[in-house]
Backbone as CSV, one residue per row, in Angstrom:
resi,resn,N_x,N_y,N_z,CA_x,CA_y,CA_z,C_x,C_y,C_z
1,UNK,258.424,55.036,96.422,259.288,55.462,95.314,259.588,57.100,96.451
2,UNK,260.047,56.774,96.638,260.847,57.611,97.658,261.146,59.015,96.416
3,UNK,260.380,61.070,97.336,261.244,61.677,95.871,261.512,63.014,96.679
4,UNK,262.576,63.213,96.525,262.729,64.571,97.280,262.594,66.003,96.617
5,UNK,262.170,66.958,97.618,262.225,68.419,96.841,262.659,69.347,97.622
6,UNK,263.310,70.400,96.611,263.921,71.114,97.503,263.379,72.626,96.258
7,UNK,263.218,73.479,97.985,262.966,75.340,96.604,263.964,75.632,96.391
8,UNK,263.421,76.470,95.223,264.926,77.144,94.250,264.023,78.305,93.199
9,UNK,265.462,79.046,93.548,265.111,80.947,93.108,265.975,81.516,92.286
10,UNK,266.075,81.832,91.507,267.365,83.276,90.745,267.258,84.366,91.669
11,UNK,266.683,84.481,92.075,266.361,86.011,92.738,265.629,87.436,91.620
12,UNK,265.414,87.047,90.484,264.511,87.745,90.663,262.981,86.974,90.871
13,UNK,261.934,87.072,91.800,260.851,86.744,92.412,260.756,85.370,91.237
14,UNK,261.005,84.170,90.694,261.448,83.507,89.513,261.536,82.133,90.994
15,UNK,260.383,81.607,91.617,260.793,80.727,92.335,259.861,79.433,92.148
16,UNK,260.348,77.705,91.975,260.007,77.237,91.379,261.037,76.363,92.930
17,UNK,261.076,74.699,92.283,262.025,72.968,92.706,262.490,72.530,91.743
18,UNK,262.808,72.040,92.948,263.904,71.138,92.556,263.318,69.262,92.790
19,UNK,262.548,68.402,91.879,263.112,67.479,92.858,263.551,66.190,91.887
20,UNK,263.069,65.557,92.719,264.145,63.915,92.177,263.120,62.186,93.148
21,UNK,264.327,61.630,92.169,262.959,60.312,92.616,264.177,59.152,92.827
22,UNK,264.504,59.080,93.739,265.523,58.052,94.160,265.478,57.152,93.575
23,UNK,264.386,56.258,93.335,264.168,54.916,92.495,264.934,55.088,91.766
24,UNK,263.951,56.324,90.360,264.432,56.087,88.491,265.372,56.936,88.933
25,UNK,265.822,57.576,89.499,266.833,58.756,89.883,266.907,59.184,88.513
26,UNK,265.821,60.231,88.250,264.703,60.841,87.426,264.837,62.640,88.652
27,UNK,265.124,63.170,87.466,264.969,64.697,88.208,264.171,65.326,86.954
28,UNK,263.806,66.597,88.051,262.322,67.897,87.394,262.967,68.865,88.029
29,UNK,263.114,69.238,87.230,263.509,71.238,87.113,262.418,71.914,87.305
30,UNK,261.522,72.972,87.654,260.256,73.865,87.269,260.617,74.642,88.124
31,UNK,261.465,75.584,87.417,261.809,77.860,87.354,260.789,78.486,86.548
32,UNK,259.405,78.098,85.842,258.680,79.049,85.360,259.557,80.139,84.168
33,UNK,260.863,79.161,84.218,261.749,79.592,82.324,262.068,78.592,82.042
34,UNK,261.631,78.391,80.905,262.264,77.362,80.611,263.161,77.151,79.352
35,UNK,264.145,78.547,79.289,265.480,78.137,79.015,266.409,78.023,80.633
36,UNK,266.442,78.659,81.524,267.009,78.117,81.873,266.165,76.875,83.352
37,UNK,265.479,76.517,82.801,265.140,75.273,83.388,265.733,74.191,82.474
38,UNK,266.244,74.008,81.323,266.938,73.123,80.511,268.266,73.474,80.579
39,UNK,269.188,74.668,81.246,269.788,75.094,81.833,270.291,74.441,82.339
40,UNK,269.325,74.117,83.898,269.823,73.539,84.776,269.833,72.236,84.723
41,UNK,269.162,71.394,83.896,268.055,69.708,83.615,270.109,69.848,83.485
42,UNK,270.594,70.149,82.403,271.860,69.355,81.146,272.497,69.624,82.633
43,UNK,272.706,70.753,83.700,273.954,70.819,84.814,273.853,69.598,85.460
44,UNK,272.578,69.967,85.881,272.104,67.973,87.365,272.142,66.826,86.288
45,UNK,272.509,66.354,85.124,271.926,65.344,84.673,273.920,65.210,83.457
46,UNK,274.869,66.388,84.045,275.853,65.743,83.276,276.751,65.559,84.237
47,UNK,278.502,65.381,84.448,279.317,65.343,84.846,280.115,66.359,85.674
48,UNK,279.472,66.457,86.783,280.751,67.859,86.983,281.672,68.170,88.105
49,UNK,282.227,69.030,88.544,283.560,68.647,89.093,283.489,69.273,90.245
50,UNK,283.140,68.900,91.035,282.521,69.344,92.635,283.308,69.315,93.456
51,UNK,284.016,69.985,94.683,284.630,69.417,95.644,283.534,69.097,97.040
52,UNK,283.955,67.753,97.924,283.685,66.563,98.583,284.492,67.227,99.804
53,UNK,284.123,68.140,100.945,284.407,68.112,101.676,284.696,66.720,103.178
54,UNK,286.370,66.984,103.289,285.968,65.421,104.232,287.029,65.735,105.741
55,UNK,287.066,67.467,105.700,287.168,68.413,107.184,286.701,69.103,106.838
56,UNK,287.818,70.149,108.421,286.846,71.499,107.833,287.349,71.993,106.429
57,UNK,288.391,72.631,106.256,289.309,73.172,105.279,290.785,71.459,104.345
58,UNK,289.887,70.824,104.470,290.324,69.557,103.154,289.456,69.315,102.183
59,UNK,288.919,69.134,101.299,288.478,68.969,100.883,288.692,67.191,99.016
60,UNK,288.456,66.634,98.975,288.759,65.960,97.396,287.530,66.438,95.690
61,UNK,288.530,66.857,95.354,287.670,66.516,94.043,286.691,65.187,94.019
62,UNK,285.183,65.636,93.338,285.399,64.764,92.172,284.340,64.896,91.278
63,UNK,283.977,63.705,90.790,283.668,63.892,89.093,282.931,63.055,89.287
64,UNK,281.482,63.635,89.602,280.184,62.652,88.727,279.294,63.600,88.273
65,UNK,278.017,62.741,87.752,277.329,63.427,87.886,275.930,63.281,88.750
66,UNK,275.460,64.735,88.771,273.982,65.300,89.980,273.406,64.309,90.186
67,UNK,272.364,63.627,89.086,271.720,63.111,88.941,272.031,61.078,89.366
68,UNK,272.995,60.648,89.711,272.892,60.026,89.877,273.115,59.417,91.412
69,UNK,273.270,60.065,92.067,272.642,59.089,93.391,272.326,61.407,94.860
70,UNK,271.185,60.781,95.468,270.800,62.026,96.162,271.981,62.499,96.889
71,UNK,272.982,61.741,97.088,274.194,62.457,98.257,274.622,63.680,96.751
72,UNK,275.310,63.374,95.712,274.914,63.434,95.111,274.576,64.971,94.370
73,UNK,273.065,64.898,94.447,273.009,65.632,93.557,273.140,67.215,95.106
74,UNK,272.711,66.276,96.299,272.821,67.134,97.022,274.274,68.024,97.397
75,UNK,274.783,67.847,96.883,276.221,68.132,97.008,276.792,69.252,95.602
76,UNK,275.855,68.753,94.589,275.849,69.909,93.197,274.880,70.602,93.923
77,UNK,273.650,71.102,94.248,273.193,72.434,94.380,272.988,73.766,95.345
78,UNK,274.754,72.751,96.777,275.486,73.507,97.114,276.483,74.642,96.191
79,UNK,276.416,74.012,94.772,277.239,74.637,94.237,276.674,75.546,93.317
80,UNK,275.493,75.356,92.389,274.447,75.566,90.911,274.506,77.202,91.242
81,UNK,275.042,77.772,92.736,274.114,78.983,92.268,275.966,79.862,91.774
82,UNK,277.584,78.979,91.753,277.900,79.726,91.539,277.890,79.699,89.957
83,UNK,277.790,78.156,89.758,277.294,78.860,88.713,276.860,79.225,87.553
84,UNK,275.070,79.074,88.033,273.823,80.287,87.562,272.691,80.415,87.855
85,UNK,273.525,80.921,88.907,272.807,82.205,89.667,271.981,82.083,90.297
86,UNK,271.121,80.414,90.724,270.149,79.462,90.777,270.424,79.340,93.121
87,UNK,269.893,79.675,93.570,269.792,79.663,95.175,268.957,78.860,94.941
88,UNK,269.172,77.685,96.516,268.650,76.724,96.368,268.508,77.221,98.297
89,UNK,266.931,77.139,98.030,266.617,77.659,99.479,266.102,75.958,100.520
90,UNK,267.068,75.819,101.577,266.485,74.230,102.104,265.463,73.628,102.788
91,UNK,264.998,75.521,103.646,264.562,75.453,104.603,262.619,75.912,103.476
92,UNK,262.711,76.323,103.337,261.633,77.221,102.701,260.543,75.417,101.560
93,UNK,259.761,74.918,103.098,258.518,74.450,102.418,258.010,74.117,100.858
94,UNK,258.506,72.999,100.037,257.185,72.467,98.925,256.233,73.268,99.477
95,UNK,255.080,72.385,99.857,253.734,73.341,99.395,253.671,74.173,100.021
96,UNK,254.115,75.264,100.777,253.479,76.396,99.987,253.745,77.289,98.910
97,UNK,254.501,76.049,97.736,255.271,77.729,96.816,253.382,78.099,95.402
């Protein structure tokens, strides 16, 4: 089992994390807000239309379920702040939260 975890927060001092099991493709959201957890979980488990850059200024539009692969999940997490106001903190260790 390979587990990917990344820190997330809403800016309201609401710190949490998102975890993803690469074997089972199961995603878990823990933001200390049940309503926001449910919205983010829905976002990560339904088809999203995202831009995947192929060059510095060129991109292709992909329709993907973020939880379908680790690559798709990482791509969608780069856009989640636009639609939900959730910020992903790629550099913060999860163990310190």
